[in-house]
ZAKEMI-870254 format. One record per residue (C-alpha): x, y, z; residue number from 1; residue in three letters. Coordinates in steps of 0.2 Angstrom, whole numbers, plus 5000, padded with zeros to 4 digits. Layout:
<rs>
R   xx   yy   zz   i  aa
R    X    Y    Z NUM Ala
...
</rs>
This chain:
<rs>
R   xx   yy   zz   i  aa
R 5013 5168 4968   1 Unk
R 5029 5160 4963   2 Unk
R 5038 5161 4946   3 Unk
R 5036 5147 4933   4 Unk
R 5055 5144 4934   5 Unk
R 5054 5142 4953   6 Unk
R 5039 5130 4951   7 Unk
R 5049 5120 4938   8 Unk
R 5064 5119 4950   9 Unk
R 5052 5113 4964  10 Unk
R 5049 5098 4953  11 Unk
R 5067 5094 4951  12 Unk
R 5068 5081 4965  13 Unk
R 5054 5071 4959  14 Unk
R 5060 5072 4941  15 Unk
R 5077 5067 4946  16 Unk
R 5071 5052 4956  17 Unk
R 5061 5046 4941  18 Unk
R 5076 5048 4929  19 Unk
R 5088 5039 4940  20 Unk
R 5076 5025 4945  21 Unk
R 5067 5022 4928  22 Unk
R 5078 5030 4915  23 Unk
R 5095 5024 4921  24 Unk
R 5087 5009 4931  25 Unk
R 5098 5014 4946  26 Unk
R 5094 5005 4963  27 Unk
R 5084 5016 4975  28 Unk
R 5098 5014 4988  29 Unk
R 5109 5023 4976  30 Unk
R 5097 5036 4969  31 Unk
R 5088 5042 4984  32 Unk
R 5103 5049 4994  33 Unk
R 5107 5059 4978  34 Unk
R 5089 5065 4977  35 Unk
R 5090 5070 4996  36 Unk
R 5106 5080 4993  37 Unk
R 5099 5089 4978  38 Unk
R 5083 5093 4988  39 Unk
R 5093 5100 5002  40 Unk
R 5103 5111 4991  41 Unk
R 5087 5118 4982  42 Unk
R 5080 5122 4999  43 Unk
R 5096 5130 5005  44 Unk
R 5101 5140 4989  45 Unk
R 5085 5143 4980  46 Unk
R 5071 5143 4993  47 Unk
R 5083 5151 5006  48 Unk
R 5078 5140 5020  49 Unk
R 5090 5140 5035  50 Unk
R 5102 5126 5038  51 Unk
R 5093 5123 5055  52 Unk
R 5076 5121 5047  53 Unk
R 5083 5109 5034  54 Unk
R 5092 5099 5048  55 Unk
R 5076 5100 5059  56 Unk
R 5066 5093 5044  57 Unk
R 5078 5079 5041  58 Unk
R 5077 5074 5060  59 Unk
R 5058 5075 5059  60 Unk
R 5059 5063 5044  61 Unk
R 5070 5051 5053  62 Unk
R 5058 5050 5067  63 Unk
R 5044 5046 5054  64 Unk
R 5056 5033 5046  65 Unk
R 5058 5024 5063  66 Unk
R 5039 5023 5065  67 Unk
R 5037 5016 5048  68 Unk
R 5052 5004 5050  69 Unk
R 5044 4998 5066  70 Unk
R 5028 4993 5057  71 Unk
R 5037 4985 5043  72 Unk
R 5048 4975 5055  73 Unk
R 5032 4969 5065  74 Unk
R 5024 4964 5049  75 Unk
R 5039 4954 5042  76 Unk
R 5042 4946 5059  77 Unk
R 5025 4939 5060  78 Unk
R 5026 4932 5042  79 Unk
R 5043 4924 5046  80 Unk
R 5037 4917 5063  81 Unk
R 5022 4909 5054  82 Unk
R 5035 4902 5041  83 Unk
R 5045 4894 5055  84 Unk
R 5030 4888 5065  85 Unk
R 5022 4879 5050  86 Unk
R 5007 4892 5050  87 Unk
R 5010 4897 5032  88 Unk
R 5011 4878 5026  89 Unk
R 4994 4875 5036  90 Unk
R 4986 4890 5027  91 Unk
R 4992 4884 5010  92 Unk
R 4985 4866 5014  93 Unk
R 4968 4873 5018  94 Unk
R 4967 4881 5000  95 Unk
R 4972 4866 4990  96 Unk
R 4956 4856 4991  97 Unk
R 4943 4870 4988  98 Unk
R 4942 4869 4969  99 Unk
R 4952 4862 4955 100 Unk
R 4948 4877 4943 101 Unk
R 4964 4888 4943 102 Unk
R 4953 4904 4941 103 Unk
R 4944 4900 4957 104 Unk
R 4960 4896 4966 105 Unk
R 4968 4913 4960 106 Unk
R 4953 4923 4966 107 Unk
R 4953 4915 4983 108 Unk
R 4972 4914 4986 109 Unk
R 4977 4930 4978 110 Unk
R 4962 4941 4979 111 Unk
R 4955 4936 4996 112 Unk
R 4970 4929 5005 113 Unk
R 4981 4942 4997 114 Unk
R 4970 4956 5002 115 Unk
R 4970 4950 5020 116 Unk
R 4989 4949 5020 117 Unk
R 4990 4967 5013 118 Unk
R 4979 4973 5027 119 Unk
R 4989 4965 5040 120 Unk
R 5006 4967 5033 121 Unk
R 5007 4978 5018 122 Unk
R 5024 4984 5011 123 Unk
R 5024 4972 4996 124 Unk
R 5022 4956 5007 125 Unk
R 5006 4950 4999 126 Unk
R 5013 4946 4982 127 Unk
R 5029 4939 4990 128 Unk
R 5017 4927 5000 129 Unk
R 5004 4923 4987 130 Unk
R 5016 4920 4973 131 Unk
R 5025 4905 4981 132 Unk
R 5008 4899 4988 133 Unk
R 5002 4898 4970 134 Unk
R 5017 4890 4963 135 Unk
R 5015 4877 4977 136 Unk
R 4998 4874 4970 137 Unk
R 5004 4871 4952 138 Unk
R 5004 4889 4944 139 Unk
R 5018 4894 4933 140 Unk
R 5030 4906 4942 141 Unk
R 5027 4920 4930 142 Unk
R 5008 4918 4931 143 Unk
R 5009 4918 4950 144 Unk
R 5019 4934 4950 145 Unk
R 5008 4943 4938 146 Unk
R 4992 4938 4948 147 Unk
R 5001 4942 4964 148 Unk
R 5005 4960 4958 149 Unk
R 4987 4963 4955 150 Unk
R 4983 4961 4973 151 Unk
R 4993 4978 4975 152 Unk
R 4978 4988 4971 153 Unk
R 4961 4990 4981 154 Unk
R 4968 4984 4998 155 Unk
R 4984 4994 4998 156 Unk
R 4978 5011 5004 157 Unk
R 4973 5002 5020 158 Unk
R 4987 4990 5020 159 Unk
R 4998 4987 5035 160 Unk
R 4983 4992 5046 161 Unk
R 4981 5008 5038 162 Unk
R 4999 5014 5036 163 Unk
R 4997 5023 5019 164 Unk
R 4983 5034 5026 165 Unk
R 4988 5035 5044 166 Unk
R 5007 5039 5041 167 Unk
R 5007 5043 5023 168 Unk
R 4993 5055 5021 169 Unk
R 4994 5063 5039 170 Unk
R 5013 5064 5037 171 Unk
R 5012 5071 5020 172 Unk
R 5000 5085 5024 173 Unk
R 5004 5101 5035 174 Unk
R 4992 5095 5049 175 Unk
R 4994 5109 5061 176 Unk
R 4990 5122 5048 177 Unk
R 4976 5113 5040 178 Unk
R 4968 5110 5058 179 Unk
R 4969 5128 5061 180 Unk
R 4959 5132 5045 181 Unk
R 4947 5118 5049 182 Unk
R 4943 5125 5066 183 Unk
R 4941 5142 5059 184 Unk
R 4927 5135 5048 185 Unk
R 4919 5126 5062 186 Unk
R 4926 5108 5058 187 Unk
R 4941 5098 5064 188 Unk
R 4956 5088 5058 189 Unk
R 4947 5072 5065 190 Unk
R 4932 5075 5054 191 Unk
R 4943 5080 5039 192 Unk
R 4953 5064 5041 193 Unk
R 4938 5053 5042 194 Unk
R 4931 5061 5026 195 Unk
R 4947 5057 5017 196 Unk
R 4946 5039 5023 197 Unk
R 4928 5037 5018 198 Unk
R 4931 5044 5001 199 Unk
R 4946 5033 4998 200 Unk
R 4936 5017 5003 201 Unk
R 4921 5021 4992 202 Unk
R 4932 5025 4977 203 Unk
R 4942 5009 4979 204 Unk
R 4926 4999 4981 205 Unk
R 4919 5005 4965 206 Unk
R 4936 5002 4956 207 Unk
R 4940 4986 4965 208 Unk
R 4924 4976 4962 209 Unk
R 4931 4972 4944 210 Unk
R 4948 4967 4950 211 Unk
R 4945 4949 4953 212 Unk
R 4938 4947 4935 213 Unk
R 4953 4957 4928 214 Unk
R 4965 4946 4937 215 Unk
R 4958 4930 4930 216 Unk
R 4955 4937 4913 217 Unk
R 4974 4943 4911 218 Unk
R 4979 4926 4918 219 Unk
R 4969 4916 4905 220 Unk
R 4974 4927 4891 221 Unk
R 4993 4926 4894 222 Unk
R 4994 4909 4902 223 Unk
R 4980 4898 4895 224 Unk
R 4982 4885 4882 225 Unk
R 4970 4895 4871 226 Unk
R 4977 4912 4875 227 Unk
R 4959 4918 4876 228 Unk
R 4951 4933 4885 229 Unk
R 4935 4923 4885 230 Unk
R 4941 4909 4896 231 Unk
R 4943 4923 4910 232 Unk
R 4926 4931 4906 233 Unk
R 4918 4914 4908 234 Unk
R 4920 4915 4927 235 Unk
R 4913 4933 4927 236 Unk
R 4898 4929 4939 237 Unk
R 4909 4921 4952 238 Unk
R 4923 4934 4950 239 Unk
R 4910 4948 4952 240 Unk
R 4903 4939 4967 241 Unk
R 4920 4938 4975 242 Unk
R 4923 4956 4971 243 Unk
R 4907 4962 4980 244 Unk
R 4910 4950 4994 245 Unk
R 4926 4960 4998 246 Unk
R 4922 4978 4993 247 Unk
R 4905 4980 5002 248 Unk
R 4912 4976 5020 249 Unk
R 4928 4985 5015 250 Unk
R 4919 5001 5011 251 Unk
R 4908 5000 5026 252 Unk
R 4923 4997 5037 253 Unk
R 4932 5012 5029 254 Unk
R 4917 5023 5032 255 Unk
R 4912 5018 5050 256 Unk
R 4928 5011 5058 257 Unk
R 4943 5021 5050 258 Unk
R 4958 5016 5040 259 Unk
R 4965 5002 5050 260 Unk
R 4953 4989 5046 261 Unk
R 4945 4989 5029 262 Unk
R 4956 4977 5020 263 Unk
R 4957 4964 5034 264 Unk
R 4938 4965 5037 265 Unk
R 4934 4964 5018 266 Unk
R 4945 4949 5016 267 Unk
R 4939 4940 5031 268 Unk
R 4921 4943 5027 269 Unk
R 4925 4938 5009 270 Unk
R 4933 4922 5013 271 Unk
R 4919 4917 5025 272 Unk
R 4907 4920 5010 273 Unk
R 4916 4915 4995 274 Unk
R 4926 4899 5001 275 Unk
R 4910 4890 5006 276 Unk
R 4901 4895 4990 277 Unk
R 4916 4889 4980 278 Unk
R 4915 4872 4989 279 Unk
R 4897 4870 4984 280 Unk
R 4901 4875 4966 281 Unk
R 4891 4891 4967 282 Unk
R 4892 4902 4951 283 Unk
R 4907 4891 4945 284 Unk
R 4907 4886 4927 285 Unk
R 4904 4868 4923 286 Unk
R 4920 4867 4913 287 Unk
R 4936 4868 4924 288 Unk
R 4950 4878 4918 289 Unk
R 4969 4874 4920 290 Unk
R 4985 4879 4913 291 Unk
R 4993 4869 4899 292 Unk
R 5003 4854 4903 293 Unk
R 5019 4859 4912 294 Unk
R 5030 4851 4898 295 Unk
R 5022 4864 4887 296 Unk
R 5026 4879 4897 297 Unk
R 5038 4892 4889 298 Unk
R 5055 4894 4899 299 Unk
R 5050 4912 4904 300 Unk
R 5036 4905 4914 301 Unk
R 5047 4894 4925 302 Unk
R 5056 4900 4940 303 Unk
R 5073 4894 4945 304 Unk
R 5068 4888 4962 305 Unk
R 5058 4873 4967 306 Unk
R 5046 4878 4980 307 Unk
R 5041 4866 4994 308 Unk
R 5032 4869 5010 309 Unk
R 5039 4856 5021 310 Unk
R 5032 4852 5038 311 Unk
R 5043 4856 5053 312 Unk
R 5053 4841 5058 313 Unk
R 5046 4830 5072 314 Unk
R 5030 4841 5073 315 Unk
R 5012 4837 5070 316 Unk
R 5006 4848 5056 317 Unk
R 4996 4863 5061 318 Unk
R 4978 4863 5056 319 Unk
R 4972 4877 5044 320 Unk
R 4963 4885 5059 321 Unk
R 4978 4886 5069 322 Unk
R 4988 4893 5055 323 Unk
R 4975 4907 5053 324 Unk
R 4973 4911 5072 325 Unk
R 4988 4923 5073 326 Unk
R 4980 4934 5060 327 Unk
R 4963 4933 5068 328 Unk
R 4972 4938 5084 329 Unk
R 4980 4953 5075 330 Unk
R 4963 4959 5069 331 Unk
R 4956 4957 5087 332 Unk
R 4970 4966 5095 333 Unk
R 4970 4980 5083 334 Unk
R 4951 4983 5085 335 Unk
R 4953 4983 5104 336 Unk
R 4968 4994 5104 337 Unk
R 4958 5007 5093 338 Unk
R 4941 5006 5101 339 Unk
R 4943 5003 5120 340 Unk
R 4948 5020 5127 341 Unk
R 4958 5014 5143 342 Unk
R 4968 5002 5132 343 Unk
R 4971 5015 5119 344 Unk
R 4977 5028 5132 345 Unk
R 4988 5015 5140 346 Unk
R 4996 5011 5124 347 Unk
R 4998 5029 5119 348 Unk
R 5006 5034 5136 349 Unk
R 5022 5026 5130 350 Unk
R 5028 5039 5118 351 Unk
R 5044 5048 5112 352 Unk
R 5040 5065 5106 353 Unk
R 5051 5080 5100 354 Unk
R 5041 5096 5098 355 Unk
R 5048 5111 5088 356 Unk
R 5064 5102 5083 357 Unk
R 5079 5113 5085 358 Unk
R 5067 5127 5089 359 Unk
R 5058 5126 5072 360 Unk
R 5040 5130 5075 361 Unk
R 5028 5117 5067 362 Unk
R 5042 5104 5065 363 Unk
R 5038 5090 5077 364 Unk
R 5038 5071 5078 365 Unk
R 5032 5057 5089 366 Unk
R 5034 5039 5090 367 Unk
R 5021 5028 5100 368 Unk
R 5029 5010 5099 369 Unk
R 5016 5001 5108 370 Unk
R 5001 5009 5099 371 Unk
R 5009 5009 5082 372 Unk
R 5004 4993 5073 373 Unk
R 5022 4986 5075 374 Unk
R 5020 4985 5093 375 Unk
R 5003 4976 5092 376 Unk
R 5010 4964 5079 377 Unk
R 5025 4960 5090 378 Unk
R 5012 4956 5104 379 Unk
R 5004 4943 5092 380 Unk
R 5021 4936 5088 381 Unk
R 5024 4933 5106 382 Unk
R 5007 4924 5108 383 Unk
R 5010 4914 5092 384 Unk
R 5027 4908 5099 385 Unk
R 5017 4899 5113 386 Unk
R 5002 4895 5103 387 Unk
R 5011 4886 5090 388 Unk
R 5023 4878 5103 389 Unk
R 5038 4885 5094 390 Unk
R 5056 4882 5099 391 Unk
R 5066 4898 5104 392 Unk
R 5078 4894 5090 393 Unk
R 5064 4895 5077 394 Unk
R 5059 4912 5084 395 Unk
R 5077 4918 5084 396 Unk
R 5078 4913 5066 397 Unk
R 5062 4923 5061 398 Unk
R 5069 4938 5071 399 Unk
R 5086 4937 5062 400 Unk
R 5078 4935 5045 401 Unk
R 5067 4950 5048 402 Unk
R 5081 4961 5055 403 Unk
R 5091 4958 5039 404 Unk
R 5076 4963 5028 405 Unk
R 5073 4979 5038 406 Unk
R 5091 4986 5035 407 Unk
R 5088 4986 5016 408 Unk
R 5071 4995 5017 409 Unk
R 5078 5007 5031 410 Unk
R 5093 5013 5020 411 Unk
R 5081 5019 5007 412 Unk
R 5068 5027 5019 413 Unk
R 5081 5037 5029 414 Unk
R 5084 5047 5014 415 Unk
R 5067 5047 5006 416 Unk
R 5056 5053 5020 417 Unk
R 5068 5067 5026 418 Unk
R 5068 5073 5008 419 Unk
R 5049 5073 5009 420 Unk
R 5049 5083 5025 421 Unk
R 5061 5096 5018 422 Unk
R 5049 5099 5003 423 Unk
R 5034 5101 5015 424 Unk
R 5043 5112 5027 425 Unk
R 5050 5123 5014 426 Unk
R 5036 5136 5016 427 Unk
R 5046 5145 5030 428 Unk
R 5061 5153 5021 429 Unk
R 5070 5169 5018 430 Unk
R 5064 5171 5000 431 Unk
R 5046 5174 5005 432 Unk
R 5041 5159 4993 433 Unk
R 5027 5146 4996 434 Unk
R 5033 5129 4999 435 Unk
R 5039 5118 4985 436 Unk
R 5023 5107 4985 437 Unk
R 5012 5122 4983 438 Unk
R 5024 5129 4969 439 Unk
R 5021 5112 4960 440 Unk
R 5003 5113 4963 441 Unk
R 5002 5131 4956 442 Unk
R 5011 5126 4940 443 Unk
R 5000 5110 4937 444 Unk
R 4984 5119 4941 445 Unk
R 4988 5133 4929 446 Unk
R 4993 5121 4915 447 Unk
R 4979 5108 4916 448 Unk
R 4965 5118 4924 449 Unk
R 4948 5110 4929 450 Unk
R 4951 5094 4921 451 Unk
R 4965 5090 4933 452 Unk
R 4955 5078 4944 453 Unk
R 4956 5065 4929 454 Unk
R 4975 5065 4931 455 Unk
R 4976 5066 4950 456 Unk
R 4976 5046 4953 457 Unk
R 4990 5045 4939 458 Unk
R 5001 5057 4949 459 Unk
R 4999 5046 4964 460 Unk
R 5003 5031 4954 461 Unk
R 5018 5039 4947 462 Unk
R 5024 5042 4965 463 Unk
R 5021 5024 4970 464 Unk
R 5030 5018 4954 465 Unk
R 5045 5029 4958 466 Unk
R 5045 5026 4977 467 Unk
R 5039 5008 4977 468 Unk
R 5027 5012 4991 469 Unk
R 5010 5019 4993 470 Unk
R 5015 5027 5009 471 Unk
R 5030 5036 5002 472 Unk
R 5020 5042 4987 473 Unk
R 5007 5049 4999 474 Unk
R 5021 5057 5009 475 Unk
R 5028 5065 4994 476 Unk
R 5012 5071 4985 477 Unk
R 4998 5073 4997 478 Unk
R 5002 5091 5000 479 Unk
R 5004 5094 4982 480 Unk
R 4987 5087 4978 481 Unk
R 4979 5096 4992 482 Unk
R 4986 5113 4985 483 Unk
R 4980 5109 4968 484 Unk
R 4962 5106 4975 485 Unk
R 4964 5122 4985 486 Unk
R 4970 5132 4970 487 Unk
R 4955 5125 4959 488 Unk
R 4943 5128 4973 489 Unk
R 4939 5110 4974 490 Unk
R 4937 5098 4989 491 Unk
R 4954 5095 4996 492 Unk
R 4949 5079 5005 493 Unk
R 4943 5071 4989 494 Unk
R 4958 5076 4979 495 Unk
R 4969 5069 4993 496 Unk
R 4958 5053 4992 497 Unk
R 4962 5052 4973 498 Unk
R 4980 5053 4977 499 Unk
R 4979 5039 4989 500 Unk
R 4969 5028 4977 501 Unk
R 4981 5031 4963 502 Unk
R 4996 5028 4974 503 Unk
R 4988 5011 4978 504 Unk
R 4986 5006 4960 505 Unk
R 5004 5012 4956 506 Unk
R 5010 4997 4967 507 Unk
R 5005 4985 4953 508 Unk
R 5019 4992 4943 509 Unk
R 5031 4997 4957 510 Unk
R 5048 4990 4953 511 Unk
R 5052 4986 4971 512 Unk
R 5037 4975 4973 513 Unk
R 5039 4966 4956 514 Unk
R 5057 4962 4961 515 Unk
R 5052 4956 4979 516 Unk
R 5038 4944 4971 517 Unk
R 5049 4938 4957 518 Unk
R 5063 4934 4970 519 Unk
R 5052 4922 4979 520 Unk
R 5049 4911 4964 521 Unk
R 5066 4913 4956 522 Unk
R 5061 4925 4942 523 Unk
R 5073 4939 4945 524 Unk
R 5078 4947 4928 525 Unk
R 5061 4946 4920 526 Unk
R 5053 4961 4929 527 Unk
R 5049 4969 4912 528 Unk
R 5039 4954 4907 529 Unk
R 5028 4956 4922 530 Unk
R 5027 4975 4921 531 Unk
R 5020 4974 4903 532 Unk
R 5005 4964 4909 533 Unk
R 5002 4973 4925 534 Unk
R 5001 4990 4916 535 Unk
R 4984 4986 4909 536 Unk
R 4975 4985 4926 537 Unk
R 4985 5000 4932 538 Unk
R 4978 5010 4918 539 Unk
R 4961 5004 4921 540 Unk
R 4962 5009 4939 541 Unk
R 4969 5026 4937 542 Unk
R 4957 5031 4923 543 Unk
R 4941 5025 4932 544 Unk
R 4946 5033 4948 545 Unk
R 4950 5049 4939 546 Unk
R 4932 5048 4931 547 Unk
R 4925 5046 4948 548 Unk
R 4934 5061 4954 549 Unk
R 4927 5072 4940 550 Unk
R 4910 5066 4944 551 Unk
R 4912 5069 4962 552 Unk
R 4919 5087 4959 553 Unk
R 4908 5093 4945 554 Unk
R 4893 5081 4946 555 Unk
R 4889 5078 4964 556 Unk
R 4899 5093 4970 557 Unk
R 4908 5086 4985 558 Unk
R 4914 5098 4998 559 Unk
R 4924 5097 5014 560 Unk
R 4927 5108 5030 561 Unk
R 4939 5119 5021 562 Unk
R 4927 5125 5007 563 Unk
R 4918 5140 5015 564 Unk
R 4908 5143 5000 565 Unk
R 4901 5125 4998 566 Unk
</rs>
């Protein structure tokens, strides 16, 4: 056991991050270096970790940072490549003629297309892509950002081909220690990890089926001429149809294929079902809904940039099919790389590993550049270059823009992730104390007790709100949630799943994502207006997933490989 004072001290890095980022509205690039230094000092002075272990944990975090940045770079590079090849313009043109009803357009462009972009790219790109697409279709800029932010929910846990689960949850847990316990109980890490993935997928599917309806209802209430919730509810049959068309294949992919594919497969199947149905008017209300005349829009609705999707000079416009081909290839390449053993082994054979960094047992790191999604995406970019008959200068511009973007994200992550690894590795110390996440878990479990599962998603959402990332929230808090479950004698896999679900929902109010989406349509400085509207669906998501957690634990009695008595 650890004293209450030490448990409170363990919370200091997270509280400090919250105060600096939220209370003082400091930029993450300023706040996170300070939080890292404070974390290191607490580890050295209060937990009596050796300087070598703190340094080793920092180096381990930097290796993980490189892996994440490689994925982000690939995702942004593909997006910028399609921008310069005309692919994004082609995709946009394909959406414009499906239905004049803005509610239907929002569901298809934001929910289905946005969910696919999340599955393929992640890291805030769906709102940054969907918002300008919607403005190009005639949406007010503020409405486009609000709707775009609500994409950042159901698909996010499996965004960037599963990064929040593969990197966030795996990196956030003490894998070697857990694997030993699982083996002793006749299970394995692979079974445990698949269980977490399945429970995340099922929980998201239950919550996510209503998200298209919530999305259009919020849009109608705040941006319609009549300011009516009813205008949104009028499209409920089609919205629920679109929700089911996504979440059913999404959940099946999560249960049977793993964390890389649910969001992409759910979106592709959903698009294949919903778009033809919309063209035929299936379940669409007879009365089409639109925004007020543009001359009646309040000034806060309008961005400062005029967005145009111009065709590439001297080029025949790409077809919608050709615009989509790179994303289809990405899905195919990813499936092959994860399911064909010879190819999987070949890609994994190129690896840079560092075991027992600086002689610290259990502190290891590895980078597999070809197997990681970043490597797969770069292969798709190369194919796209030839497929879209791009000029080298256009690809060079895409590369340059992507490189500049990555430096901003990288600076924050090189402090955030090492800070997380210090927290996790603090269990080996000279004061005979449990690790800081375990200390936090004990304090929360003692204070809240058996009702804690109701609040577990909100804890994950807070982490995403602070960090601006589902992945980073999972890195910071997965071990914390794991230990709360262990302390309460509940399924650790399900509790970690609630963390991942809540962290996904928290992206709807993540300031970093709001800023990124707002910047694409010239709305910087009005982030507060967006947050006041996206807090409603965030509360819905956290509350419903928390209730699902309570039912799972105390109604169904879910267990995992670490529960010897279950």
